[in-house]
Structure formats: C-alpha cells, structure tokens
C-alpha positions as CSV (number, residue, x, y, z in Angstrom):
1,M,-40.1,-0.1,14.3
2,N,-39.1,3.0,12.3
3,K,-38.0,2.4,8.8
4,H,-34.3,3.2,8.1
5,T,-34.0,5.3,4.9
6,N,-31.2,5.0,2.4
7,K,-29.8,8.3,3.7
8,Q,-28.4,6.3,6.6
9,I,-25.1,4.5,6.7
10,M,-24.6,0.9,7.8
11,T,-21.3,-0.3,9.3
12,I,-20.6,-4.0,9.8
13,F,-17.8,-5.9,11.6
14,I,-17.5,-9.5,10.6
15,S,-15.6,-12.2,12.5
16,D,-15.6,-16.0,12.9
17,T,-18.2,-15.8,15.7
18,G,-20.7,-13.3,14.1
19,M,-21.5,-9.9,12.8
20,R,-22.1,-6.6,14.5
21,L,-24.3,-4.2,12.5
22,M,-24.7,-0.5,13.4
23,L,-26.8,2.2,11.7
24,T,-25.9,5.9,11.8
25,D,-26.8,9.1,10.0
26,G,-23.0,9.9,9.9
27,K,-23.1,11.7,13.3
28,Q,-25.2,9.7,15.8
29,V,-25.8,6.0,16.3
30,S,-29.5,5.2,15.6
31,D,-29.6,1.4,15.8
32,W,-27.4,-1.7,16.3
33,S,-27.7,-5.5,16.2
34,E,-25.6,-8.7,16.5
35,I,-25.8,-11.9,14.5
36,D,-24.2,-15.0,16.0
37,F,-22.6,-17.6,13.7
38,A,-22.7,-21.3,14.4
39,P,-19.2,-23.0,14.6
40,G,-17.9,-23.7,11.1
41,Q,-19.9,-21.0,9.3
42,I,-16.7,-18.9,9.1
43,E,-13.4,-20.4,10.0
44,G,-10.1,-18.4,10.0
45,S,-12.0,-15.5,8.5
46,V,-13.0,-17.6,5.5
47,V,-16.7,-18.1,4.7
48,N,-17.5,-21.8,4.4
49,D,-19.3,-22.4,1.1
50,E,-21.5,-25.0,2.7
51,Y,-23.0,-22.3,5.0
52,A,-22.9,-19.2,2.8
53,D,-26.6,-19.4,2.1
54,N,-27.4,-19.6,5.8
55,I,-25.3,-16.5,6.4
56,V,-27.1,-14.7,3.6
57,A,-30.5,-15.6,5.2
58,Q,-29.4,-14.4,8.6
59,I,-28.4,-11.0,7.3
60,K,-31.6,-10.6,5.3
61,Q,-33.7,-11.6,8.3
62,V,-32.1,-8.8,10.4
63,L,-32.3,-6.2,7.6
64,D,-36.0,-7.1,7.1
65,F,-36.8,-7.0,10.9
66,K,-35.1,-3.6,11.2
67,S,-36.7,-2.4,8.0
68,V,-33.2,-1.4,6.7
69,N,-32.9,0.1,3.2
70,V,-29.5,1.7,3.1
71,K,-27.2,2.2,0.1
72,K,-23.9,2.9,1.8
73,V,-22.2,0.0,3.6
74,L,-18.8,0.1,5.3
75,I,-17.1,-3.1,6.3
76,A,-14.5,-4.1,9.0
77,I,-12.9,-7.6,9.1
78,S,-10.6,-9.4,11.5
79,G,-6.9,-9.0,11.1
80,I,-6.3,-12.7,11.1
81,R,-4.0,-13.8,8.2
82,C,-3.9,-10.2,7.0
83,L,-0.5,-8.6,6.6
84,T,0.7,-5.0,7.2
85,R,4.1,-3.5,6.5
86,P,5.7,-0.1,6.3
87,L,8.1,-0.2,3.3
88,L,11.0,2.1,3.0
89,L,12.1,2.6,-0.7
90,P,14.5,4.9,-2.6
91,K,13.1,8.2,-3.7
92,L,10.9,7.2,-6.7
93,P,8.6,9.0,-9.2
94,K,4.9,8.2,-8.9
95,E,5.0,6.6,-12.4
96,I,7.0,3.6,-11.1
97,L,5.9,3.5,-7.5
98,D,3.3,0.7,-8.1
99,E,5.9,-1.6,-9.7
100,A,8.4,-0.8,-7.0
101,V,5.9,-1.6,-4.1
102,H,5.0,-4.9,-5.9
103,R,8.6,-5.9,-6.2
104,E,9.3,-5.1,-2.5
105,A,6.2,-7.0,-1.5
106,V,7.5,-10.1,-3.3
107,R,10.7,-9.8,-1.3
108,V,9.3,-9.2,2.2
109,L,5.9,-10.8,2.4
110,P,5.6,-14.5,3.3
111,V,2.7,-15.0,0.8
112,P,2.9,-14.5,-3.0
113,P,1.3,-11.1,-4.0
114,D,-0.8,-12.9,-6.6
115,E,-2.7,-14.5,-3.7
116,L,-3.3,-11.1,-2.0
117,Y,-5.3,-7.9,-2.5
118,M,-2.7,-5.2,-1.8
119,T,-3.4,-1.6,-0.9
120,Y,-0.8,1.0,0.0
121,Q,-0.6,4.6,1.2
122,S,2.3,7.0,1.0
123,I,3.4,8.2,4.5
124,A,6.1,10.5,5.8
125,A,9.6,9.4,4.9
126,P,13.2,10.4,5.7
127,E,14.8,12.9,3.2
128,G,15.7,11.2,-0.1
129,K,13.4,8.2,0.6
130,T,9.9,7.1,-0.2
131,Q,7.8,5.3,2.5
132,V,4.5,3.5,2.1
133,F,2.2,1.6,4.4
134,L,1.1,-1.7,2.8
135,T,-2.0,-3.7,3.7
136,A,-2.5,-7.2,2.2
137,I,-5.7,-9.2,2.5
138,P,-5.8,-12.9,1.3
139,K,-8.1,-13.3,-1.7
140,R,-9.3,-16.6,-0.3
141,I,-10.7,-14.5,2.6
142,L,-12.2,-11.6,0.8
143,D,-13.7,-13.2,-2.4
144,P,-16.1,-15.5,-0.6
145,L,-17.1,-12.7,1.9
146,M,-17.8,-10.2,-0.9
147,N,-19.8,-12.8,-2.8
148,T,-21.9,-13.5,0.4
149,L,-22.6,-9.8,1.0
150,D,-23.6,-9.4,-2.6
151,K,-26.1,-12.2,-2.3
152,A,-27.5,-10.4,0.8
153,G,-28.0,-7.2,-1.3
154,L,-25.1,-5.3,0.4
155,K,-22.6,-3.3,-1.8
156,P,-19.7,-2.1,0.4
157,V,-18.0,1.1,-0.5
158,F,-15.3,0.9,2.2
159,L,-13.3,-1.9,3.9
160,D,-10.4,-2.2,6.3
161,I,-9.0,-4.5,9.0
162,K,-10.0,-4.0,12.6
163,P,-6.5,-3.3,14.0
164,L,-6.0,-0.3,11.6
165,L,-9.5,1.0,12.5
166,L,-8.7,0.9,16.2
167,A,-5.6,2.9,15.6
168,R,-7.7,5.6,14.0
169,V,-9.9,5.9,17.1
170,S,-7.0,6.5,19.4
171,S,-6.6,10.1,20.7
172,E,-2.9,9.5,21.2
173,N,-0.3,8.9,18.5
174,T,2.0,6.8,20.7
175,T,0.2,4.1,22.7
176,I,-0.5,0.3,23.0
177,L,-4.0,-0.8,21.8
178,I,-5.5,-4.2,22.8
179,D,-8.9,-5.4,21.5
180,V,-10.3,-8.6,23.0
181,Q,-12.9,-10.7,21.2
182,K,-14.4,-14.1,22.0
183,M,-11.8,-16.1,20.0
184,D,-8.9,-13.8,19.4
185,F,-7.3,-10.5,20.4
186,D,-5.4,-7.7,18.6
187,I,-2.2,-5.9,19.8
188,V,-1.2,-2.7,18.0
189,I,2.0,-0.8,18.9
190,M,1.4,2.7,17.6
191,M,4.5,4.8,17.6
192,K,4.3,8.4,16.4
193,G,1.1,7.6,14.5
194,V,2.5,4.5,12.7
195,P,0.5,1.4,13.7
196,Q,3.2,-1.3,13.5
197,P,3.7,-4.0,14.5
198,I,0.1,-5.4,14.4
199,R,-0.7,-8.8,15.8
200,T,-4.0,-10.7,15.7
201,V,-3.7,-13.8,17.8
202,P,-6.3,-16.6,18.4
203,F,-6.8,-17.7,22.0
204,S,-5.1,-21.2,22.3
205,L,-7.9,-22.5,24.6
206,E,-11.4,-23.2,23.3
207,N,-13.2,-21.5,26.2
208,P,-10.6,-19.4,28.1
209,T,-11.4,-17.8,31.4
210,R,-10.7,-14.1,32.0
211,E,-7.5,-15.1,33.8
212,D,-6.5,-17.3,30.8
213,K,-7.0,-14.4,28.4
214,I,-5.0,-12.0,30.5
215,A,-2.1,-14.4,30.8
216,M,-2.0,-15.0,27.0
217,I,-2.3,-11.3,26.3
218,R,0.6,-10.5,28.6
219,E,2.8,-13.2,27.1
220,E,2.1,-12.0,23.5
221,L,2.5,-8.4,24.5
222,E,5.9,-9.0,25.9
223,R,6.9,-10.9,22.8
224,T,5.6,-8.0,20.5
225,I,7.4,-5.3,22.5
226,T,10.7,-7.3,22.5
227,F,10.4,-7.7,18.7
228,Y,9.6,-4.0,18.2
229,N,12.4,-2.8,20.5
230,S,15.0,-5.0,18.8
231,N,14.2,-3.5,15.4
232,N,13.8,0.1,16.6
233,P,16.5,0.8,19.2
234,E,16.2,4.5,18.6
235,S,12.5,4.6,19.6
236,I,11.7,1.8,22.1
237,V,8.5,1.1,23.9
238,D,9.4,1.9,27.5
239,D,7.6,0.8,30.7
240,T,5.7,4.0,31.0
241,L,3.7,3.6,27.8
242,S,0.0,3.0,28.7
243,I,-2.5,0.5,27.3
244,H,-6.0,1.2,25.9
245,V,-8.4,-1.7,25.8
246,S,-11.6,-2.4,23.9
247,G,-13.8,-5.3,22.8
248,V,-16.0,-8.0,24.4
249,L,-15.4,-7.7,28.2
250,D,-17.7,-8.9,31.0
251,D,-16.3,-6.5,33.7
252,E,-14.3,-3.8,32.1
253,D,-13.0,-2.2,35.3
254,E,-11.9,-5.6,36.7
255,F,-10.3,-6.6,33.4
256,C,-8.2,-3.4,33.3
257,R,-7.1,-3.8,36.9
258,L,-6.0,-7.4,36.4
259,L,-4.2,-6.6,33.1
260,S,-2.5,-3.6,34.8
261,E,-1.2,-5.9,37.5
262,E,0.1,-8.4,35.0
263,T,1.8,-5.9,32.7
264,H,2.8,-3.3,35.3
265,R,1.4,-0.6,33.0
266,D,-1.4,1.9,33.2
267,V,-4.5,0.2,31.6
268,R,-7.6,2.1,30.6
269,M,-10.7,1.5,28.4
270,L,-10.5,3.1,25.0
271,P,-13.0,6.0,25.0
272,S,-15.6,6.5,22.2
273,P,-14.7,9.5,20.0
274,V,-18.3,10.1,19.2
275,S,-21.5,10.5,21.4
276,V,-23.5,7.3,21.8
277,P,-27.0,6.4,23.1
278,E,-27.4,5.5,26.7
279,G,-27.1,1.8,27.4
280,F,-25.0,1.2,24.2
281,N,-21.9,-0.9,24.8
282,F,-19.7,1.1,22.4
283,S,-16.5,-0.9,23.4
284,R,-18.0,-4.0,21.5
285,Y,-18.6,-1.8,18.5
286,M,-15.4,0.1,18.4
287,A,-14.5,-1.0,14.8
288,N,-18.0,0.2,13.7
289,I,-17.5,3.5,15.4
290,S,-14.2,4.0,13.6
291,L,-16.0,3.4,10.3
292,I,-18.4,6.2,11.2
293,Q,-15.4,8.5,11.8
294,Q,-13.9,7.5,8.5
295,E,-17.1,8.3,6.6
296,A,-17.6,11.6,8.4
297,A,-14.1,12.9,8.0
298,V,-13.8,15.5,5.2
299,N,-10.2,14.6,4.3
300,K,-10.6,10.9,5.2
301,R,-7.9,11.3,7.9
302,T,-9.2,10.4,11.4
303,G,-7.5,10.1,14.8
304,N,-3.8,10.2,15.2
305,S,-2.9,7.3,12.9
306,V,-1.0,8.3,9.7
307,V,-2.6,5.3,8.0
308,S,-6.1,6.1,6.6
309,M,-6.9,4.2,3.4
310,N,-9.7,2.2,1.8
311,S,-8.5,-1.5,1.5
312,L,-11.5,-2.5,-0.6
313,P,-10.1,-3.9,-3.9
314,L,-10.8,-1.9,-7.0
315,K,-12.7,-4.8,-8.6
316,Y,-15.3,-4.5,-5.8
317,R,-15.7,-0.7,-5.8
318,M,-18.7,0.8,-7.6
319,Q,-17.4,2.7,-10.6
320,P,-18.8,6.2,-11.0
321,V,-20.3,7.1,-14.4
322,S,-17.8,9.3,-16.1
323,S,-18.6,12.5,-17.9
324,T,-17.2,11.0,-21.1
325,N,-19.7,8.2,-21.0
326,I,-22.6,10.7,-20.4
327,L,-21.5,12.7,-23.4
328,K,-21.4,9.5,-25.4
329,L,-24.9,8.7,-24.4
330,L,-26.1,12.2,-25.2
331,G,-24.3,12.1,-28.5
332,A,-25.9,8.7,-29.4
333,A,-29.3,10.1,-28.5
334,F,-28.7,13.2,-30.6
335,A,-27.6,11.0,-33.5
336,V,-30.8,9.0,-33.2
337,L,-32.9,12.2,-33.2
338,L,-30.9,13.5,-36.2
339,V,-31.5,10.3,-38.2
340,L,-35.2,10.4,-37.4
341,S,-35.4,14.1,-38.5
342,L,-33.6,13.2,-41.7
343,G,-36.1,10.4,-42.3
344,V,-39.0,12.8,-41.9
345,L,-37.3,15.2,-44.2
346,I,-36.7,12.6,-46.9
347,S,-40.2,11.4,-46.8
348,S,-41.6,14.9,-47.2
349,T,-39.5,15.5,-50.4
350,Y,-41.9,13.2,-52.3
351,S,-44.7,15.8,-51.8
352,S,-43.3,18.5,-54.0
353,I,-40.3,19.6,-56.1
354,S,-39.9,22.5,-53.7
355,S,-39.5,20.1,-50.8
356,K,-36.9,18.2,-52.9
357,R,-34.9,21.4,-53.4
358,T,-35.1,22.0,-49.7
359,A,-33.8,18.5,-49.1
360,L,-31.0,19.1,-51.5
361,D,-29.9,22.2,-49.7
362,T,-30.1,20.4,-46.4
363,S,-27.9,17.6,-47.8
364,R,-25.3,20.1,-49.0
365,S,-25.3,21.6,-45.5
366,L,-24.8,18.2,-43.9
367,L,-22.0,17.4,-46.4
368,Q,-20.2,20.6,-45.4
369,Q,-20.6,19.7,-41.7
370,Q,-19.2,16.2,-42.3
371,Q,-16.2,17.7,-44.1
372,L,-15.7,19.9,-41.1
373,E,-16.0,16.9,-38.8
374,T,-13.5,15.0,-40.9
375,Q,-11.0,17.8,-40.5
376,I,-11.6,17.8,-36.7
377,I,-11.1,14.0,-36.6
378,N,-7.9,14.2,-38.6
379,K,-6.6,16.8,-36.1
380,Q,-7.6,14.5,-33.2
381,I,-5.7,11.6,-34.9
382,N,-2.6,13.7,-35.2
383,D,-2.9,14.7,-31.6
384,L,-3.2,11.1,-30.6
385,K,-0.1,10.1,-32.6
386,A,1.8,12.8,-30.7
387,E,0.6,11.5,-27.3
388,I,1.4,7.9,-28.3
389,S,5.0,9.0,-29.2
390,A,5.4,10.7,-25.8
391,M,4.0,7.6,-24.0
392,E,6.5,5.4,-25.9
393,T,9.3,7.7,-24.8
394,L,8.0,7.5,-21.2
395,Q,7.8,3.7,-21.4
396,T,11.4,3.4,-22.5
397,N,12.6,5.6,-19.7
398,L,10.5,3.6,-17.1
399,A,12.1,0.4,-18.4
400,S,15.5,1.8,-17.8
401,A,14.6,2.9,-14.4
402,L,13.3,-0.6,-13.5
403,T,16.6,-2.0,-14.8
404,A,18.4,0.2,-12.4
405,L,16.2,-0.8,-9.5
406,E,16.8,-4.5,-10.3
407,A,20.5,-3.9,-10.3
408,R,20.4,-2.2,-6.9
409,S,18.3,-5.0,-5.5
410,L,20.8,-7.6,-6.8
411,G,23.6,-5.6,-5.2
412,L,21.9,-5.4,-1.9
413,N,20.9,-9.1,-1.9
414,L,24.5,-10.1,-2.6
415,D,25.9,-7.9,0.2
416,I,23.4,-9.3,2.7
417,Q,24.0,-12.9,1.6
418,T,27.8,-12.3,2.0
419,T,27.3,-10.8,5.5
420,A,25.1,-13.6,6.7
421,G,26.8,-16.5,4.8
422,N,30.2,-15.8,6.3
423,S,29.0,-15.4,9.8
424,P,30.4,-18.0,12.3
425,D,27.8,-20.0,14.2
426,A,28.7,-18.3,17.4
427,I,27.9,-14.8,16.1
428,Q,24.3,-13.5,16.3
429,L,23.7,-10.7,13.9
430,T,21.2,-8.1,15.2
431,E,21.2,-5.4,12.6
432,V,22.5,-4.8,9.1
433,T,22.2,-1.4,7.4
434,H,23.2,-0.4,3.8
435,D,23.6,3.2,2.7
436,N,25.6,5.0,0.0
437,G,28.3,2.4,-0.3
438,Q,28.7,1.8,3.4
439,M,27.4,-1.2,5.4
440,A,27.0,-1.3,9.2
441,I,26.9,-4.7,10.9
442,K,25.9,-5.1,14.5
443,G,25.8,-8.3,16.5
444,V,26.5,-10.3,19.7
445,V,29.3,-12.8,20.2
446,P,30.5,-14.9,23.1
447,L,34.3,-14.3,22.5
448,A,35.8,-11.1,21.2
449,S,38.3,-13.1,19.1
450,T,35.5,-14.5,17.0
451,V,34.9,-11.0,15.5
452,D,38.4,-11.0,14.1
453,L,37.7,-14.3,12.4
454,Y,34.5,-12.9,11.0
455,V,36.3,-9.8,9.7
456,A,38.9,-11.9,8.0
457,S,36.2,-14.0,6.4
458,L,34.4,-10.9,5.0
459,F,37.6,-9.6,3.5
460,K,38.1,-12.8,1.6
461,T,34.8,-12.4,-0.3
462,G,36.1,-9.4,-2.2
463,R,32.9,-7.4,-1.5
464,F,34.6,-4.9,0.9
465,T,37.6,-2.5,0.5
466,D,37.7,-1.6,4.2
467,I,36.3,-3.1,7.4
468,R,36.7,-1.4,10.8
469,I,35.6,-2.6,14.3
470,E,34.0,0.6,15.6
471,N,32.7,-0.7,18.9
472,M,33.3,-3.8,21.1
473,T,31.5,-3.8,24.5
474,M,31.3,-6.6,27.1
475,Q,27.9,-7.1,28.5
476,E,26.9,-8.3,32.0
477,D,26.4,-11.9,30.8
478,T,30.1,-11.8,29.4
479,T,29.0,-11.7,25.8
480,H,30.3,-8.9,23.6
481,T,28.3,-6.6,21.4
482,F,30.1,-5.2,18.3
483,T,29.7,-2.8,15.4
484,L,31.5,-3.2,12.0
485,N,31.7,-0.3,9.5
486,C,32.4,-1.8,6.0
487,S,33.2,0.1,2.8
488,L,31.7,-1.7,-0.2
489,S,33.6,-2.3,-3.4
490,V,32.8,-0.4,-6.6
491,D,30.3,-3.0,-7.9
492,S,27.9,-2.1,-5.1
493,N,28.5,1.7,-5.5
494,W,27.8,2.2,-9.2
495,V,24.0,1.9,-8.7
496,S,24.0,5.3,-6.8
497,S,24.9,7.0,-10.1
498,I,21.7,5.7,-11.8
499,G,19.6,8.4,-10.0
500,V,21.9,11.1,-11.5
501,I,21.5,9.6,-15.0
502,L,17.8,9.3,-14.9
503,G,17.1,12.5,-12.8
504,N,18.8,14.7,-15.5
505,L,17.3,12.8,-18.5
506,P,15.3,15.3,-20.7
507,G,12.2,14.3,-22.7
508,T,14.2,14.6,-26.0
509,I,16.6,11.8,-25.1
510,T,15.8,8.1,-24.6
511,I,18.1,5.5,-23.0
512,Q,17.7,2.3,-25.1
513,F,20.3,0.1,-23.4
514,A,22.5,0.2,-20.3
515,A,25.5,-2.1,-19.5
516,T,27.8,-2.1,-16.4
517,S,31.2,-3.1,-15.4
518,D,33.2,-2.7,-12.2
519,T,34.3,0.8,-13.1
520,A,32.0,2.1,-15.9
521,L,28.5,2.4,-17.2
522,T,27.8,2.1,-21.0
523,L,24.7,3.9,-22.3
524,N,23.1,3.5,-25.8
525,G,20.4,5.9,-26.7
526,N,18.8,8.4,-29.1
527,S,18.7,12.2,-28.9
528,M,16.5,14.5,-31.0
529,T,19.3,17.0,-31.4
530,E,23.1,17.2,-30.8
531,N,22.6,20.3,-28.6
532,A,20.3,18.3,-26.3
533,L,22.8,15.5,-26.0
534,M,25.7,17.9,-25.2
535,K,23.7,19.7,-22.5
536,Y,22.8,16.3,-20.9
537,L,26.4,15.1,-20.8
538,E,27.4,18.5,-19.3
539,K,24.9,18.0,-16.5
540,L,26.2,14.5,-15.8
541,D,29.8,15.8,-15.8
542,G,28.8,18.5,-13.4
543,S,27.3,16.0,-10.9
544,G,30.7,14.9,-9.8
545,K,29.7,11.2,-10.0
546,F,32.0,10.4,-13.0
547,R,35.7,11.0,-13.4
548,L,35.5,10.7,-17.3
549,I,32.7,10.8,-19.9
550,E,33.7,9.3,-23.2
551,I,31.6,9.7,-26.4
552,V,32.2,6.4,-28.3
553,E,29.9,6.9,-31.2
554,I,27.3,9.4,-32.6
555,I,25.3,8.4,-35.8
556,R,22.6,10.5,-37.5
557,V,19.7,8.2,-38.5
558,E,16.8,8.5,-41.0
559,D,14.6,10.8,-39.0
560,N,17.6,13.2,-38.5
561,S,17.9,12.2,-34.8
562,L,21.2,10.9,-33.3
563,D,21.9,7.4,-32.0
564,F,24.8,7.6,-29.5
565,T,27.0,5.4,-27.3
566,V,28.6,6.9,-24.2
567,V,30.8,5.4,-21.5
568,L,30.6,6.9,-18.0
569,W,33.7,6.1,-15.9
570,L,32.8,6.0,-12.2
571,G,34.7,8.0,-9.6
572,E,35.1,11.6,-8.6
C-alpha cells in the first residue's frame, strides 16, 4: 500500500450511516474508502457522546491502513436540520451588513440564531437592494462532530452541506437535483444559479424498497415545486425541467426510468465533472467530488451555482500567522540579543578605563536612540487618538442607521399585522408586497362581496389613505382571485427619507438623536463647522424628500464645534 503524503487532499462526507473518504492530489482521485456506522452512533446528524470514541477509533483504523498522512481536510455533512435562505434587504453599506443579516435571521428563521453557526454570501440583487444567501448549521450538530474529528487528528479547512455542494457540480444553472442515500434524500430546485428551496427528507420507512423511495421522492418533489411556484409566479418550475440524480442506487438506469415514469420528466444521472478511475462509483461520492472542485477552483466559484462559500465557523478555522506577529517575534529576539550584547559590553568595562569610556559613549548613543524612539511612540499615540476619534464618529453614525432600520422593520411588521389581522376567515392571502409607500395584496376568496368587506376593514385601521381593487377574476372552481393596491399613510413612508439623511451625511457631522412624528423628523447632532452644516442641509433640501427644513437651534460648544437641532418636514 503506497503511503499518501501530506501533499494530497482528503475529502469526507459524513452522515448517520457512515463516512465516505476520498483522497486526491487536487486533480485526480487516488484512493477512496467507506466507514459504516452502527445504528445510534450518529442520530439526526448529531454524534452520540457514548459512541464518539468508537467513531474516532474507526477513522484512525482506516487512516492507518491506508497510510494516510494529509494536512488538508474538506468536509461535507448532511443537510438534515440545516437551514438555507436567500435574504433580500435594503441597500446597505458593508459596515452594517452583519448586523442587518443577523436581525433578518432572527425574524425569518425558526431557530434562534444563538443556537446556529451562520454563514452568508452576497449574491446578485435587484437595483437598490442587497441580497445574501444564508446557511445556518445547528451548533449541537457541528460542535460534537468537530470535537470527534479533532480527536481523530483531522483539522478541516472547509465545510459545507451536501445539497449546496451538489448544486455546484451541476453543469446547468436551472434544473432539479435529487440525491438518494440509505436513510434520506435531498431535493434542490436550482433556478438561474440560486439553489432554493432545498429539502433534506428522511425516508419514513425503516427499510424502504426502490419503489417506496421513488413514491416518497415523487410526493415530496410535487410538494416542493408547488411551494416554489406559489412564491415565484414570475419564474415557475414547468413540466419540461429535467431531473439529475445521484447517490446510493442499486440499478441507476432502472431507477431513472421508474422515476421518470412517476414524475413525467426527463431523468438522468448527474455526470462527474472530473475524470475518475475505472470502477469508481462516483455517484456515491458526488459530495466528495464537489469538494475537489471547490479546492481546485482558483476563484472558489465552481459550477453554475451562485453560492460558493465556506460554512466552517471561524472558531474552527486555522488562523494564519500574521506578519505583525512575525515582526513582534523578530523584535523580541532582537531585543534579547541586544540585552546580551549590552551585558557583554558592561562586563568588559571592568577591564580598563578605556573600556569604560567606550561603554559611556555607547550609553549616550543608546540614550539618543531611546529619545528618538520616544518621539516616534508619541507620534504613534497621536495617530491612534485620531483613529479612535474617527471610529467614534463611525460608531455614532452606525447607531443612527440601525435606529432607522429598526423603525422600518416596525413599520413593515405593523402593515403586515394589519393586513393579516383584518382578513376575514374566508379570504386566503397568497402574496403581500411592500415597496416605497405602496402595498400590494393578492388573495383568493369564495365570494367577490367578501373583498369589499375586507377593504372596508382595512380602511378602518387608519394605515391606508387609498385602497383600489385592481383585479378580480373568477376561476374555474368559482373562487375569485383579487389584487388590492394600497397607499400607506405617512407613518409608513417617512422611513424612506432615512436613506437620504444618512447617504448625504459627511464625516464632519454626527447625528446624536433622531425623533419622528407623523409629518416630521427631528435631528439633534454636532457639526465641526457652520459651512459643513449648511452644505448638508442644502443637499437634503435638494433631494425633494422634504417640503420644509427648519433650523430650531445652533449652539457653539467648548471645542468650537456646533450642536444643532433641525426639523425636517416630510412631503414634496
């Protein structure tokens, strides 16, 4: 058995039933192996503490048998209990994107973010918006697994869930991917490169037959497509979209044939994107193959999926040694050598007066050097003070921005609560959109007259200034679909002016407090100069968002800057 050197890369896929290990030099597969787990060793993707040492021993046994000594390990895990979401946000600066994503995750995820390891990647978004793709892995799944791998001597540098890895293997950016394992299966709807929705579903039977698996896959696929089409009517999954299959299959051709008959779609095996050895069942190792692609890609973007990120939490990543730390070590070594040299110099002064004079001259030279170093340190201190002042200004502006985001969120939540809370029982709401002071409401109702009652109920809430029935269509089953266009009252519109206020804010002005009413925004802040304040207010006036800008108070404070209070009256 040839020894595998540390120049090779190991990829590992871990599930409840076992592990699949594959070795590669980054281009070709050189070796592979499977480890079967006994029932209960891993349940629901969670390593059972009682069997953790057994798993460690199994891994070490395979590594020793294969003479594996690799340093780079890439991991794939099952998608069970993992969450993925594309999140559409307002246009945001990078400085507050982390906080905005966390707040949105709190709102949309069914599990508290504190119980998850969350990773996100920015993807293409409509104009004026920010869009990210979020992956969330439960800590109770990842922490025991990483501890087990560490005990086995494995230090992963990359980790992702299998469904996202399968999407990266696909040669098509719009398709249906299905991966079948012994105990579960994945369904990925990939539309224009975005893998969403993703479903990882356990088989309901303990030992399902091939026919049982196909029936369950068909049922779940229909449910997933219906869910997607109801949320994306502008880009539906039609009957012509083909299916690509991978995984643990006894007879691949027969499985594809039967699944095609059940789903009435073209079904083909997902091809390997890399060359593989003869006799290697690459379909079982498709997640491992995707990890090879991920490592080999120069820009870390593989396949047609727009999502290509490392979901390994920062706490488990190996931190590179920074150049600053290297310089500190060299400086410390130099300091030690300098002290030793001075010790030798001092000891030699006892030999003669001449040596003492030399030592005195050396001391004077060192004193001058220390004075020069003191000047340099003082300059560095002053520079740091300036940086701290700039960071404090940035912190204040970020706090104001977060206040505005919270206000927008409250307004949106109130409008949605009003829409749903006043809906009669007979009305089924199918879509609610909110944009620039307008809300569009779509739904289905048995009787057209019920829509009039719903409109009257919405008017009574005081949240809308105008409600129009744009479309009322009778369907074949005698139900009616309808669309309402609603104009929101001012208290939902003022948040759109926050972008103008913050987008034009110069570095010499800080907003210390913001208060709102139905028709006005009151800003308290500080400006370094009167000229900077006047130019800022001129930009706000030129934006067309405010019908009147009133300067209530300007006070010059001790540092010669200006504290000010300004009222911005909304309306064009």
